[in-house]
C-alpha positions as CSV (number, residue, x, y, z in Angstrom):
1,M,-57.4,13.1,-38.0
2,A,-54.8,10.9,-36.5
3,I,-51.2,12.0,-37.4
4,E,-48.6,9.4,-37.2
5,R,-46.5,9.8,-40.4
6,V,-44.8,13.1,-41.1
7,A,-42.8,14.1,-44.2
8,V,-40.0,16.8,-43.7
9,V,-39.2,18.2,-47.2
10,G,-35.7,19.6,-47.2
11,G,-34.8,17.4,-44.3
12,G,-31.2,17.0,-45.3
13,G,-30.3,20.5,-44.0
14,V,-29.5,21.6,-40.5
15,M,-33.0,22.8,-39.7
16,G,-34.8,20.1,-41.5
17,S,-32.8,17.3,-40.0
18,G,-33.3,18.8,-36.5
19,I,-37.0,19.0,-37.0
20,A,-37.1,15.4,-38.2
21,Q,-35.2,14.4,-35.1
22,V,-37.7,16.1,-32.8
23,V,-40.6,14.5,-34.7
24,A,-39.0,11.0,-34.4
25,Q,-38.2,11.5,-30.7
26,A,-41.9,12.3,-30.2
27,G,-42.8,8.8,-31.5
28,L,-44.0,9.7,-35.0
29,T,-42.7,8.1,-38.2
30,V,-40.7,10.5,-40.3
31,T,-39.6,10.6,-44.0
32,V,-36.8,13.0,-44.8
33,V,-37.3,14.2,-48.4
34,E,-34.4,15.6,-50.3
35,A,-33.5,16.3,-53.9
36,D,-30.8,13.7,-54.2
37,D,-29.4,10.7,-52.3
38,A,-26.4,12.5,-51.0
39,A,-28.4,15.2,-49.3
40,A,-30.8,12.6,-47.9
41,E,-27.9,10.7,-46.5
42,R,-26.4,13.8,-44.9
43,G,-29.8,14.4,-43.2
44,L,-29.8,10.8,-41.8
45,R,-26.3,11.2,-40.5
46,R,-27.2,14.5,-38.8
47,I,-30.2,13.0,-37.2
48,E,-28.1,10.0,-35.9
49,R,-25.6,12.4,-34.4
50,G,-28.3,14.6,-32.9
51,L,-29.9,11.6,-31.2
52,G,-26.5,10.7,-29.8
53,R,-26.3,14.2,-28.3
54,A,-29.8,13.8,-26.9
55,V,-28.6,10.6,-25.1
56,K,-25.6,12.5,-23.6
57,A,-27.9,15.3,-22.5
58,K,-30.3,12.7,-20.9
59,V,-33.1,13.9,-23.1
60,L,-33.4,10.3,-24.3
61,D,-33.1,7.4,-22.0
62,G,-30.1,5.7,-23.4
63,P,-28.8,4.4,-26.7
64,E,-31.8,2.0,-27.1
65,A,-34.2,5.0,-27.1
66,A,-32.0,6.7,-29.7
67,A,-32.0,3.5,-31.8
68,E,-35.8,3.3,-31.6
69,A,-36.2,6.9,-32.7
70,L,-33.7,6.5,-35.6
71,G,-35.7,3.4,-36.6
72,R,-38.7,5.6,-37.2
73,V,-36.8,7.8,-39.7
74,S,-36.4,7.0,-43.4
75,A,-35.2,9.0,-46.4
76,S,-36.6,9.5,-49.9
77,T,-35.9,11.5,-53.1
78,D,-39.5,10.9,-54.3
79,L,-41.5,13.8,-53.1
80,A,-44.7,12.6,-54.7
81,A,-44.6,9.2,-52.9
82,A,-43.6,10.7,-49.6
83,G,-46.4,13.3,-49.8
84,A,-49.0,10.7,-50.7
85,E,-48.2,8.6,-47.6
86,A,-47.9,11.5,-45.2
87,D,-50.5,12.6,-42.6
88,H,-48.7,15.9,-42.2
89,V,-45.9,17.7,-44.1
90,I,-43.4,20.3,-43.0
91,E,-41.4,22.0,-45.7
92,T,-38.0,23.3,-44.7
93,V,-36.5,24.2,-48.1
94,V,-34.5,27.3,-48.8
95,E,-36.0,30.7,-47.7
96,E,-37.0,31.8,-51.2
97,V,-40.7,32.3,-52.0
98,D,-40.7,30.8,-55.5
99,V,-39.0,27.7,-54.3
100,K,-41.4,27.2,-51.4
101,C,-44.4,27.9,-53.6
102,D,-43.2,25.3,-56.1
103,V,-42.7,22.7,-53.4
104,L,-46.1,23.4,-51.7
105,G,-47.9,23.3,-55.1
106,R,-46.4,19.9,-55.8
107,L,-47.3,18.6,-52.4
108,D,-50.9,19.9,-52.8
109,E,-51.2,17.7,-55.9
110,V,-50.2,14.5,-54.1
111,C,-51.2,14.9,-50.5
112,R,-54.6,13.8,-49.2
113,D,-57.2,16.6,-49.0
114,E,-57.2,16.7,-45.2
115,V,-53.4,16.9,-44.8
116,V,-52.1,20.2,-43.3
117,L,-49.0,21.7,-45.1
118,A,-46.7,23.6,-42.7
119,S,-44.0,26.0,-43.9
120,N,-40.9,26.5,-41.8
121,T,-40.3,30.1,-42.7
122,S,-39.1,33.1,-40.6
123,Q,-40.8,35.8,-42.6
124,I,-42.4,34.8,-45.9
125,S,-46.1,35.5,-46.1
126,I,-48.1,32.4,-45.3
127,S,-51.0,33.7,-47.3
128,R,-48.8,34.0,-50.4
129,L,-47.5,30.4,-49.9
130,A,-51.0,29.1,-49.3
131,A,-52.2,30.7,-52.6
132,A,-49.8,28.3,-54.4
133,T,-52.1,25.5,-53.3
134,G,-55.7,24.5,-53.6
135,R,-56.0,24.2,-49.8
136,P,-55.2,27.6,-48.4
137,D,-57.3,26.9,-45.3
138,R,-54.9,23.9,-44.5
139,V,-51.6,25.8,-44.9
140,I,-49.9,27.3,-41.8
141,G,-46.6,28.7,-40.8
142,S,-44.5,26.6,-38.4
143,H,-41.4,28.7,-37.6
144,W,-38.8,26.5,-35.7
145,F,-35.6,27.8,-34.2
146,N,-32.0,26.6,-34.5
147,P,-31.2,24.0,-33.3
148,P,-34.7,22.5,-33.3
149,P,-34.0,19.7,-30.8
150,V,-32.8,22.3,-28.2
151,M,-34.9,25.4,-28.7
152,G,-38.3,25.3,-26.9
153,L,-40.4,27.5,-29.1
154,I,-42.4,27.0,-32.4
155,E,-43.9,30.2,-33.7
156,V,-47.2,29.3,-35.4
157,V,-48.4,31.7,-38.1
158,R,-51.9,32.0,-39.5
159,G,-52.4,33.0,-43.1
160,V,-55.6,34.9,-44.2
161,E,-57.3,31.6,-45.0
162,T,-55.9,29.4,-42.3
163,S,-58.8,27.7,-40.5
164,D,-59.2,27.3,-36.8
165,E,-59.0,23.5,-37.3
166,T,-55.6,23.8,-39.0
167,L,-54.4,26.1,-36.2
168,G,-55.6,23.5,-33.6
169,I,-53.7,20.7,-35.5
170,A,-50.5,22.7,-35.5
171,L,-50.7,23.6,-31.8
172,G,-51.5,19.9,-31.0
173,L,-48.5,18.7,-32.9
174,A,-46.2,21.2,-31.2
175,E,-47.4,19.9,-27.8
176,R,-46.6,16.3,-29.0
177,Y,-43.2,17.5,-29.9
178,G,-42.7,18.9,-26.4
179,K,-42.6,22.5,-27.6
180,E,-44.1,25.8,-26.4
181,T,-45.9,28.0,-28.9
182,I,-46.9,31.5,-29.7
183,V,-49.4,32.3,-32.4
184,C,-48.8,35.1,-34.9
185,R,-52.4,36.0,-35.6
186,K,-51.8,38.4,-38.5
187,D,-49.7,37.4,-41.5
188,A,-47.3,40.3,-41.1
189,Q,-43.8,40.5,-42.5
190,G,-41.3,39.0,-40.1
191,F,-44.1,37.7,-37.8
192,V,-43.2,38.3,-34.1
193,T,-39.8,36.8,-33.6
194,S,-38.0,37.8,-36.7
195,R,-39.0,41.4,-36.2
196,L,-37.7,41.3,-32.6
197,I,-34.4,39.6,-33.3
198,A,-33.6,41.5,-36.5
199,I,-33.9,44.9,-34.9
200,L,-31.6,43.7,-32.1
201,M,-29.0,42.3,-34.6
202,V,-29.1,45.4,-36.8
203,E,-28.7,47.8,-33.9
204,A,-25.9,45.7,-32.4
205,A,-24.1,45.8,-35.8
206,R,-24.6,49.6,-35.9
207,I,-23.0,49.9,-32.5
208,V,-20.0,48.0,-33.6
209,E,-19.7,49.9,-36.9
210,E,-19.9,53.2,-35.0
211,G,-16.9,52.1,-32.9
212,I,-18.9,52.3,-29.6
213,A,-18.0,48.7,-28.6
214,D,-16.5,45.7,-30.2
215,P,-18.6,42.5,-31.0
216,E,-17.6,40.6,-27.9
217,E,-18.6,43.5,-25.6
218,V,-22.0,43.8,-27.4
219,N,-22.6,40.1,-27.1
220,R,-21.5,40.1,-23.4
221,A,-23.8,43.0,-22.6
222,C,-26.9,41.1,-23.9
223,V,-25.9,37.9,-22.2
224,L,-25.2,39.5,-18.8
225,A,-27.6,42.4,-18.7
226,F,-30.6,40.8,-20.4
227,N,-29.9,37.1,-19.6
228,H,-29.9,36.2,-23.3
229,A,-28.4,32.7,-23.9
230,M,-26.3,34.1,-26.8
231,G,-25.4,37.6,-27.9
232,P,-27.1,39.1,-31.0
233,L,-24.0,39.1,-33.2
234,D,-23.1,35.5,-32.2
235,T,-26.7,34.6,-33.1
236,A,-26.3,36.4,-36.5
237,D,-23.1,34.4,-37.1
238,L,-24.9,31.2,-36.2
239,S,-27.9,31.9,-38.5
240,G,-25.7,33.3,-41.3
241,L,-25.1,37.0,-42.2
242,D,-26.6,36.4,-45.6
243,I,-29.8,35.3,-43.8
244,L,-29.7,38.4,-41.6
245,E,-29.3,40.6,-44.7
246,R,-32.1,39.0,-46.6
247,V,-34.5,39.1,-43.6
248,A,-33.6,42.7,-42.7
249,D,-34.0,43.9,-46.3
250,G,-37.5,42.3,-46.4
251,L,-38.4,44.0,-43.1
252,A,-37.0,47.3,-44.3
253,E,-39.2,47.2,-47.4
254,H,-42.3,46.9,-45.2
255,Y,-41.4,48.9,-42.1
256,G,-38.7,51.4,-43.1
257,D,-35.1,52.2,-42.6
258,R,-34.9,51.1,-39.0
259,F,-34.3,47.5,-40.3
260,L,-31.6,48.4,-42.8
261,V,-28.3,46.6,-42.0
262,P,-25.2,48.7,-41.9
263,Q,-22.7,48.6,-44.7
264,S,-20.2,46.6,-42.6
265,V,-22.6,43.7,-42.7
266,R,-23.1,43.9,-46.5
267,A,-19.3,44.1,-46.9
268,L,-18.9,40.8,-44.9
269,V,-21.6,39.1,-47.0
270,N,-20.1,40.4,-50.3
271,A,-16.7,39.0,-49.2
272,G,-18.3,35.6,-48.4
273,H,-17.8,35.9,-44.7
274,L,-21.3,34.6,-43.6
275,G,-20.6,33.5,-40.0
276,R,-20.0,30.0,-38.6
277,K,-20.8,28.2,-41.9
278,T,-17.9,29.9,-43.7
279,G,-15.5,30.3,-40.7
280,R,-15.8,34.0,-40.3
281,G,-18.4,36.6,-39.6
282,F,-18.4,39.0,-36.7
283,R,-15.9,36.5,-35.2
284,D,-13.2,34.4,-36.7
285,Y,-14.1,30.7,-36.3
286,S,-11.2,29.2,-38.3
287,E,-9.3,28.3,-35.1
288,A,-12.3,26.4,-33.8
289,G,-12.1,23.9,-36.6
């Protein structure tokens, strides 16, 4: 099946708009689907700014290429209409299983039978999401990383019913997007990458709570000793400490106490200090503006 038109549901957010930008840069037509006009417009503005950054980084060959990519992007608040026109759908809505199941169930009703539905999730069971549809063989996990235009990996996750054909479609699309892939072959909580990064973030937070080192030293250790692009606590601040808490709690439920976040993280979350998006997390970002 030829795939030329993609719908990104939840495309007004940071992840969704970034994914839509990548898809447009790859030459496909993209519809950003959001709940209201304001959210859809925010998504379009984010994509336009992102394409500008791609020009400055020489990922795109000048403003004309950015304008062409932006011309392939549209916005809609009509999920049914967008789903009916799409050759492929990526949902990027909030990381809550009931919300994702509702969206995928609604898409299942309007998308053509052959359309693959991909969920951008970092840990929710693909099999559970697929069960909300009548096409579990055509549902797959497509775990992107923030920011999608920069990060080179898509983690592709099979559910119990995901077919080989669906996996092949997902891998082929990732190649068109210019991304590398790994395949999580079992639908296990946290997949591969969330388990790895969560345990590093949690242990880094414990080291700080125990007074062994401060956040800057922990981050610098991982950057300089392990050649990480960013330290684990800076990564947690970028993703959101509320996200870390939610993901770690889900992993702890399945794998035990090694994934439990220390109380200092819960205290920051309870105080509303969630990282970059609120201006404070392990670091204070208020001076950065």
